[in-house]
FIBA-395524 format. One record per residue: residue number from 0; z, y, x of N, C-alpha, C, O in turn; residue in three letters; chain. Coordinates in nm, 4 decimals, always signed. Each point is the difference from the previous one (the first is absolute). Layout:
N
<sekol NUM, <Z, Y, X>, <Z, Y, X>, <Z, Y, X>, <Z, Y, X>, "ALA", "A">
...
//
This chain:
78
<sekol 0, <+1.1847, -0.6974, -0.7086>, <-0.0455, -0.1100, +0.0847>, <-0.1492, -0.0254, -0.0208>, <-0.0730, -0.0289, +0.0949>, "MET", "A">
<sekol 1, <+0.0289, +0.0399, -0.2197>, <-0.1411, -0.0233, -0.0291>, <-0.0884, +0.1037, +0.0695>, <-0.1072, -0.0329, +0.0508>, "LEU", "A">
<sekol 2, <+0.1527, +0.1571, -0.0489>, <-0.0775, +0.1053, +0.0667>, <-0.0127, -0.0286, +0.1492>, <-0.1067, +0.0193, +0.0582>, "LYS", "A">
<sekol 3, <+0.2142, -0.0646, +0.0029>, <-0.0031, -0.0318, +0.1425>, <-0.0978, -0.1137, +0.0265>, <-0.0768, +0.0050, +0.0961>, "LEU", "A">
<sekol 4, <+0.0792, -0.1055, -0.1793>, <-0.0903, -0.1133, +0.0154>, <-0.1448, +0.0446, -0.0127>, <-0.0852, -0.0411, +0.0788>, "THR", "A">
<sekol 5, <+0.0577, +0.1240, -0.1765>, <-0.1362, +0.0495, -0.0194>, <-0.0447, +0.0827, +0.1206>, <-0.1136, -0.0133, +0.0455>, "VAL", "A">
<sekol 6, <+0.2005, +0.0971, +0.0055>, <-0.0337, +0.0830, +0.1163>, <-0.0278, -0.0881, +0.1213>, <-0.0956, +0.0250, +0.0734>, "VAL", "A">
<sekol 7, <+0.1760, -0.1257, -0.0517>, <-0.0206, -0.0891, +0.1153>, <-0.1323, -0.0731, -0.0119>, <-0.0782, -0.0025, +0.0950>, "ILE", "A">
<sekol 8, <+0.0525, -0.0568, -0.2102>, <-0.1251, -0.0739, -0.0191>, <-0.1195, +0.0936, +0.0135>, <-0.0988, -0.0347, +0.0648>, "VAL", "A">
<sekol 9, <+0.1066, +0.1513, -0.1244>, <-0.1092, +0.0960, +0.0062>, <-0.0273, +0.0425, +0.1442>, <-0.1157, +0.0114, +0.0405>, "PHE", "A">
<sekol 10, <+0.2194, +0.0116, +0.0354>, <-0.0194, +0.0417, +0.1391>, <-0.0597, -0.1120, +0.0844>, <-0.0803, +0.0257, +0.0897>, "SER", "A">
<sekol 11, <+0.1192, -0.1495, -0.1180>, <-0.0572, -0.1121, +0.0740>, <-0.1473, -0.0190, -0.0337>, <-0.0812, -0.0288, +0.0879>, "LEU", "A">
<sekol 12, <+0.0474, +0.0449, -0.2139>, <-0.1396, -0.0141, -0.0402>, <-0.0850, +0.1106, +0.0609>, <-0.1090, -0.0264, +0.0508>, "VAL", "A">
<sekol 13, <+0.1568, +0.1480, -0.0552>, <-0.0757, +0.1115, +0.0582>, <-0.0088, -0.0116, +0.1514>, <-0.0980, +0.0432, +0.0606>, "LEU", "A">
<sekol 14, <+0.1997, -0.1011, -0.0001>, <+0.0001, -0.0156, +0.1445>, <-0.0944, -0.1077, +0.0481>, <-0.0258, -0.0104, +0.1199>, "GLY", "A">
<sekol 15, <-0.0259, -0.0693, -0.2102>, <-0.0936, -0.1050, +0.0375>, <+0.0655, -0.1134, +0.0751>, <-0.0638, -0.0653, +0.0826>, "GLY", "A">
<sekol 16, <+0.1883, +0.0416, -0.1098>, <+0.0738, -0.1038, +0.0694>, <-0.0462, -0.1384, -0.0468>, <-0.0155, -0.0234, -0.1199>, "CYS", "A">
<sekol 17, <-0.0060, -0.0660, +0.2130>, <-0.0402, -0.1361, -0.0336>, <+0.1126, -0.0939, +0.0394>, <+0.0797, +0.0301, +0.0888>, "MET", "A">
<sekol 18, <-0.0744, -0.1428, -0.1551>, <+0.1032, -0.0967, +0.0340>, <-0.0347, -0.0684, +0.1316>, <-0.1156, -0.0012, +0.0423>, "SER", "A">
<sekol 19, <+0.2161, -0.0550, +0.0207>, <-0.0225, -0.0670, +0.1279>, <-0.0891, -0.1219, -0.0179>, <-0.0748, -0.0358, +0.0910>, "SER", "A">
<sekol 20, <+0.0817, -0.0283, -0.2072>, <-0.0849, -0.1156, -0.0271>, <-0.1468, +0.0413, -0.0043>, <-0.0856, -0.0681, +0.0564>, "THR", "A">
<sekol 21, <+0.0566, +0.1791, -0.1231>, <-0.1378, +0.0484, -0.0078>, <-0.0527, +0.0370, +0.1378>, <-0.1142, -0.0309, +0.0339>, "GLU", "A">
<sekol 22, <+0.1967, +0.0963, +0.0443>, <-0.0425, +0.0404, +0.1341>, <-0.0206, -0.1214, +0.0903>, <-0.0932, -0.0020, +0.0804>, "LEU", "A">
<sekol 23, <+0.1781, -0.0979, -0.0927>, <-0.0169, -0.1220, +0.0797>, <-0.1292, -0.0712, -0.0373>, <-0.0710, -0.0515, +0.0864>, "SER", "A">
<sekol 24, <+0.0412, +0.0490, -0.2160>, <-0.1237, -0.0634, -0.0452>, <-0.1214, +0.0762, +0.0530>, <-0.0984, -0.0610, +0.0420>, "LYS", "A">
<sekol 25, <+0.1054, +0.1942, -0.0440>, <-0.1090, +0.0799, +0.0548>, <-0.0180, -0.0279, +0.1488>, <-0.1125, -0.0071, +0.0495>, "MET", "A">
<sekol 26, <+0.2236, -0.0087, +0.0210>, <-0.0056, -0.0299, +0.1423>, <-0.0688, -0.1346, +0.0248>, <-0.0839, -0.0120, +0.0892>, "SER", "A">
<sekol 27, <+0.1197, -0.0874, -0.1678>, <-0.0626, -0.1319, +0.0131>, <-0.1496, +0.0071, -0.0282>, <-0.0796, -0.0633, +0.0693>, "GLU", "A">
<sekol 28, <+0.0415, +0.1403, -0.1710>, <-0.1422, +0.0140, -0.0322>, <-0.0754, +0.0707, +0.1121>, <-0.1145, -0.0344, +0.0289>, "ASN", "A">
<sekol 29, <+0.1781, +0.1333, +0.0345>, <-0.0637, +0.0678, +0.1128>, <-0.0204, -0.0950, +0.1172>, <-0.1026, +0.0058, +0.0677>, "ASN", "A">
<sekol 30, <+0.1991, -0.0923, -0.0438>, <-0.0138, -0.0978, +0.1089>, <-0.1151, -0.0956, -0.0301>, <-0.0800, -0.0308, +0.0883>, "VAL", "A">
<sekol 31, <+0.0717, -0.0158, -0.2122>, <-0.1098, -0.0903, -0.0384>, <-0.1348, +0.0691, +0.0178>, <-0.0955, -0.0592, +0.0502>, "LYS", "A">
<sekol 32, <+0.0893, +0.1854, -0.0922>, <-0.1248, +0.0751, +0.0159>, <-0.0342, +0.0171, +0.1473>, <-0.1165, -0.0102, +0.0385>, "ALA", "A">
<sekol 33, <+0.2172, +0.0361, +0.0439>, <-0.0224, +0.0135, +0.1435>, <-0.0565, -0.1267, +0.0614>, <-0.0906, +0.0052, +0.0832>, "GLY", "A">
<sekol 34, <+0.1446, -0.1191, -0.1246>, <-0.0524, -0.1284, +0.0500>, <-0.1451, -0.0203, -0.0432>, <-0.0831, -0.0484, +0.0768>, "ARG", "A">
<sekol 35, <+0.0547, +0.0863, -0.2010>, <-0.1366, -0.0137, -0.0499>, <-0.0952, +0.0876, +0.0816>, <-0.1057, -0.0459, +0.0431>, "TYR", "A">
<sekol 36, <+0.1435, +0.1717, -0.0224>, <-0.0855, +0.0903, +0.0765>, <-0.0215, -0.0507, +0.1421>, <-0.1087, +0.0153, +0.0557>, "TYR", "A">
<sekol 37, <+0.2118, -0.0754, +0.0030>, <-0.0175, -0.0569, +0.1344>, <-0.0998, -0.1149, -0.0038>, <-0.0830, -0.0143, +0.0898>, "GLU", "A">
<sekol 38, <+0.0918, -0.0678, -0.1949>, <-0.0871, -0.1178, -0.0078>, <-0.1464, +0.0368, -0.0181>, <-0.0881, -0.0779, +0.0366>, "SER", "A">
<sekol 39, <+0.0606, +0.1953, -0.0926>, <-0.1400, +0.0407, -0.0177>, <-0.0451, +0.0990, +0.1070>, <-0.1076, +0.0590, -0.0100>, "ILE", "A">
<sekol 40, <+0.1903, -0.0415, +0.1118>, <-0.0392, +0.0825, +0.1138>, <+0.0166, +0.1492, -0.0204>, <-0.0803, +0.0789, +0.0497>, "GLY", "A">
<sekol 41, <+0.1829, -0.0399, -0.1215>, <+0.0285, +0.1425, -0.0234>, <+0.1380, +0.0340, +0.0560>, <+0.0941, +0.0172, -0.0775>, "GLN", "A">
<sekol 42, <-0.0794, -0.0070, +0.2088>, <+0.1318, +0.0212, +0.0588>, <+0.0644, +0.1347, -0.0344>, <+0.1224, +0.0090, -0.0094>, "PRO", "A">
<sekol 43, <-0.2036, +0.0961, -0.0096>, <+0.0572, +0.1303, -0.0337>, <+0.0613, -0.0027, -0.1404>, <+0.1090, +0.0528, -0.0218>, "GLN", "A">
<sekol 44, <-0.1790, -0.1138, -0.0716>, <+0.0524, -0.0113, -0.1362>, <+0.1251, -0.0873, -0.0012>, <+0.0954, +0.0279, -0.0726>, "ALA", "A">
<sekol 45, <-0.0966, -0.1328, +0.1529>, <+0.1172, -0.0878, +0.0086>, <+0.1196, +0.0772, +0.0543>, <+0.1119, -0.0153, -0.0488>, "ALA", "A">
<sekol 46, <-0.1358, +0.0973, +0.1491>, <+0.1082, +0.0787, +0.0589>, <+0.0596, +0.0962, -0.1025>, <+0.1217, +0.0173, -0.0054>, "GLN", "A">
<sekol 47, <-0.2067, +0.0452, -0.0758>, <+0.0496, +0.0899, -0.1055>, <+0.0867, -0.0759, -0.1004>, <+0.1031, +0.0505, -0.0442>, "ARG", "A">
<sekol 48, <-0.1447, -0.1703, +0.0089>, <+0.0782, -0.0806, -0.0948>, <+0.1344, -0.0405, +0.0598>, <+0.1015, +0.0011, -0.0696>, "GLU", "A">
<sekol 49, <-0.1000, -0.0366, +0.1972>, <+0.1262, -0.0356, +0.0649>, <+0.0951, +0.1189, +0.0086>, <+0.1212, -0.0155, -0.0149>, "TYR", "A">
<sekol 50, <-0.1765, +0.1343, +0.0389>, <+0.0840, +0.1201, +0.0026>, <+0.0577, +0.0285, -0.1382>, <+0.1168, +0.0366, -0.0128>, "LYS", "A">
<sekol 51, <-0.1990, -0.0534, -0.0905>, <+0.0480, +0.0200, -0.1375>, <+0.1073, -0.1031, -0.0338>, <+0.0979, +0.0319, -0.0676>, "ALA", "A">
<sekol 52, <-0.1159, -0.1557, +0.1144>, <+0.0994, -0.1044, -0.0246>, <+0.1333, +0.0357, +0.0647>, <+0.1058, -0.0176, -0.0604>, "ALA", "A">
<sekol 53, <-0.1115, +0.0679, +0.1833>, <+0.1232, +0.0395, +0.0689>, <+0.0683, +0.1160, -0.0721>, <+0.1225, +0.0035, -0.0111>, "ALA", "A">
<sekol 54, <-0.2025, +0.0913, -0.0377>, <+0.0546, +0.1146, -0.0725>, <+0.0689, -0.0454, -0.1285>, <+0.1112, +0.0434, -0.0299>, "LYS", "A">
<sekol 55, <-0.1776, -0.1309, -0.0461>, <+0.0594, -0.0486, -0.1251>, <+0.1253, -0.0838, +0.0256>, <+0.0961, +0.0064, -0.0767>, "HIS", "A">
<sekol 56, <-0.0975, -0.0836, +0.1828>, <+0.1181, -0.0813, +0.0337>, <+0.1176, +0.0910, +0.0345>, <+0.1129, -0.0244, -0.0426>, "LYS", "A">
<sekol 57, <-0.1401, +0.1287, +0.1195>, <+0.1054, +0.0944, +0.0381>, <+0.0544, +0.0716, -0.1235>, <+0.1210, +0.0186, -0.0130>, "LYS", "A">
<sekol 58, <-0.2104, +0.0216, -0.0778>, <+0.0430, +0.0668, -0.1224>, <+0.0835, -0.0923, -0.0874>, <+0.0927, +0.0454, -0.0669>, "GLN", "A">
<sekol 59, <-0.1246, -0.1748, +0.0667>, <+0.0747, -0.0935, -0.0843>, <+0.1435, -0.0176, +0.0477>, <+0.0864, -0.0446, -0.0755>, "SER", "A">
<sekol 60, <-0.0617, +0.0797, +0.2003>, <+0.1343, -0.0125, +0.0557>, <+0.0731, +0.1339, +0.0052>, <+0.1116, +0.0076, +0.0513>, "GLU", "A">
<sekol 61, <-0.1730, +0.0971, -0.1036>, <+0.0592, +0.1342, +0.0032>, <+0.1162, +0.0104, -0.0994>, <+0.0065, -0.0729, -0.0989>, "ALA", "A">
<sekol 62, <+0.0840, +0.1651, +0.1283>, <+0.1183, +0.0188, -0.0843>, <-0.0360, +0.0418, -0.1423>, <+0.0629, -0.0454, -0.0956>, "ASP", "A">
<sekol 63, <-0.1646, +0.1325, +0.0809>, <-0.0372, +0.0464, -0.1334>, <-0.0496, -0.1152, -0.0862>, <+0.0280, -0.0051, -0.1198>, "GLU", "A">
<sekol 64, <-0.1018, -0.0873, +0.1809>, <-0.0533, -0.1133, -0.0745>, <+0.1119, -0.0919, -0.0456>, <-0.0015, -0.0501, -0.1125>, "THR", "A">
<sekol 65, <+0.0968, +0.0285, +0.1986>, <+0.1136, -0.0850, -0.0360>, <+0.0822, +0.0668, -0.1096>, <+0.0461, -0.0665, -0.0929>, "ILE", "A">
<sekol 66, <-0.0278, +0.1972, +0.1037>, <+0.0702, +0.0743, -0.1038>, <-0.0746, -0.0091, -0.1329>, <+0.0618, -0.0178, -0.1049>, "LEU", "A">
<sekol 67, <-0.1939, +0.0298, +0.1092>, <-0.0805, -0.0129, -0.1215>, <+0.0202, -0.1370, -0.0635>, <+0.0172, -0.0099, -0.1215>, "PHE", "A">
<sekol 68, <-0.0192, -0.0961, +0.2026>, <+0.0199, -0.1354, -0.0527>, <+0.1366, -0.0142, -0.0658>, <+0.0118, -0.0598, -0.1070>, "ASP", "A">
<sekol 69, <+0.0906, +0.1142, +0.1700>, <+0.1356, -0.0082, -0.0556>, <+0.0087, +0.0764, -0.1308>, <+0.0510, -0.0518, -0.0993>, "ILE", "A">
<sekol 70, <-0.1008, +0.1749, +0.0986>, <+0.0044, +0.0801, -0.1224>, <-0.0818, -0.0642, -0.1115>, <+0.0426, -0.0017, -0.1155>, "LEU", "A">
<sekol 71, <-0.1578, -0.0502, +0.1493>, <-0.0840, -0.0621, -0.1019>, <+0.0682, -0.1225, -0.0600>, <-0.0059, -0.0211, -0.1211>, "TRP", "A">
<sekol 72, <+0.0706, -0.0598, +0.2051>, <+0.0683, -0.1180, -0.0525>, <+0.1198, +0.0398, -0.0864>, <+0.0306, -0.0675, -0.0982>, "SER", "A">
<sekol 73, <+0.0367, +0.1760, +0.1342>, <+0.1117, +0.0466, -0.0823>, <-0.0473, +0.0543, -0.1353>, <+0.0643, -0.0210, -0.1028>, "LEU", "A">
<sekol 74, <-0.1775, +0.0907, +0.1055>, <-0.0501, +0.0604, -0.1222>, <-0.0657, -0.1007, -0.0938>, <+0.0100, +0.0124, -0.1220>, "LEU", "A">
<sekol 75, <-0.0763, -0.1110, +0.1787>, <-0.0715, -0.0960, -0.0838>, <+0.0768, -0.1296, -0.0224>, <-0.0321, -0.0760, -0.0914>, "THR", "A">
<sekol 76, <+0.1309, +0.0507, +0.1722>, <+0.0774, -0.1235, -0.0129>, <-0.0697, -0.1210, +0.0584>, <+0.0404, -0.1132, -0.0264>, "GLY", "A">
<sekol 77, <-0.1451, +0.1352, +0.1059>, <-0.0749, -0.1121, +0.0603>, <+0.0414, -0.0201, +0.1427>, <-0.0515, -0.0893, +0.0672>, "LYS", "A">
//
């Protein structure tokens, strides 16, 4: 069982999987940055931030991210 746990954790770390909470926070930060860029007259930069926010939001709702959250909570007990 320990070997399986180590393999799962190792594969998740190498895969660069992020938790849905981290991705949601990144999405919120991108939206804030987009608003800032709009306020200083940089519409192209704002558009890039909004696209990044949409991408992070979509990733936070992906099946792999939810699976990562479930596995992480099972492994850490949090």
